Phi, psi and omega in degrees: 000136181290133175286136177269109180253136178236147178250128174249098182272153175175173177278326180048050185241077001263172174293138181241171175297333176295316176300312183297324177301311181295316182299311183294323178290321178295324181294341176279340183260321182258152179294326180210139177240126174258116175271115189246112177284123182275128176271115180237097187295335182276348183265133178278125185246154174287320182240151175289164178300312178301323178295317179296317177300314181295320178297319178295315179301318181293318180293332185254011182305134178090353178275106190293327185255025177233132175232160180239137182214181173218158179207158176230142180110201183284137177301319181299325178293319178295316180300315177299317180300323180275004177057048175222178178216020182242130177239136177257136175222150178260144176237110180274313185221169180301332180295331177290330189300315183297312180297311183295323177299316180297314181296316180298320180293319178295317179299320180293327177294320181283332183212099191297340182275350186289139175237134177254125179251124183261134175243132171268131179290164174302152184306322183294347178248006187294341180262353193271131175215162177299321180295324176297317179297316178299318179297315179298315181297323180301324180263021177059033176280166181275117180254010187296340178268000186249337185222159175301156184306317182293331178285318177300319178295318179294324178294316178301323180292342180276347183286000000 
């Protein structure tokens, strides 16, 4: 029987409890989940790609069917390289739907076998995004309820 592998791409800058919620729930459905940090050279990030990968690995330590990787370029090329056709995306609010629908349609145009599976986070994470965490951190706010402890510590170290 073919293993069902899914790719969950994102910037994860930084990883939040909302991301982890989606990753852990996806890992219950798929045989293996690859959390793939997207390298976007034009985007200004709080953390480097290696830092983000390390934070994710630490947050997901002990999860046997989850791995962390990074990629640059088109998602469809990465998905093909990983020999899968499933992409996981999160939908927090209705405002996410239009953008995610557009991206899923473009990906399907580029690679007809690709399927995008949408996960809605638990209600307590429905407002949470990396940009919200970065904004709070910028004004020296407490992000400890939004991200794992090691991530909150790393954010404090960036100030």
